[in-house]
C-alpha positions in Angstrom: 65.5 67.0 64.4 62.6 67.3 62.2 60.7 64.4 62.9 61.0 64.9 66.5 60.0 68.6 66.0 56.7 67.4 64.5 55.9 65.1 67.1 56.1 67.5 69.7 54.5 70.3 68.3 51.2 71.8 69.9 50.1 73.1 66.8 47.5 71.2 64.7 49.7 67.7 63.7 50.8 67.1 60.1 51.3 63.9 58.5 55.3 62.5 58.9 56.2 61.7 55.0 59.3 61.7 53.3 58.0 64.8 51.4 57.4 67.1 54.1 60.7 66.0 56.0 62.2 66.7 52.8 60.5 70.1 52.4 61.0 71.0 56.1 64.9 70.3 55.3 65.2 72.1 51.9 65.9 69.1 50.1 62.6 67.6 48.9 64.0 66.9 45.3 67.1 65.2 46.5 65.1 62.7 48.8 62.3 62.4 45.9 65.1 61.4 43.1 68.0 59.7 44.8 66.8 58.2 47.9 67.6 55.1 46.4 71.4 56.0 46.6 71.2 56.8 50.4 70.0 53.7 51.8 71.0 54.4 55.5 68.7 57.8 55.1 66.0 55.5 53.3 65.7 53.0 56.0 65.5 55.8 58.9 62.7 57.4 57.0 60.7 54.4 56.5 60.9 53.9 60.1 59.6 57.3 61.4 57.0 57.9 58.2 53.3 57.8 59.4 50.6 55.4 57.8 47.4 57.1 57.6 46.0 55.4 60.7 48.6 56.6 62.7 48.3 60.0 61.6 44.5 60.1 62.3 44.8 58.6 65.7 47.5 61.2 66.5 45.4 64.1 65.3 42.6 62.9 67.2 44.8 62.7 70.7 45.7 66.1 69.8 42.3 67.0 69.5 41.7 65.7 72.5 44.2 67.7 74.2 43.3 70.8 72.6 39.7 70.6 73.9 40.9 69.5 77.3 43.2 72.3 77.8 40.4 75.2 76.8 38.5 73.7 79.2 35.9 72.4 77.2 33.8 69.3 77.1 35.1 66.6 75.3 31.9 65.4 73.0 32.6 63.3 69.3 31.2 66.1 67.5 34.0 68.5 69.2 36.4 66.3 68.6 35.6 65.2 65.0 35.7 69.4 64.3 39.1 69.6 66.0 40.9 67.2 64.0 39.4 68.1 60.8 
């Protein structure tokens, strides 16, 4: 499942949006143009897409974890730089 892969990835996080999910599945145009005809899919995508705030928190948690795994001291400026 694409959403689970994105959440469990060790790479720099990407915001989970309907467009990004569609791009990864190769059906972006279908989702953007005909999502109203797919009510169950629409409901699922609404439940898993991230708000900007949720994404920012996930990205900061990832940055802290990355710094810890590299053995670096966790300082605010390092977290902010790593999180981008």
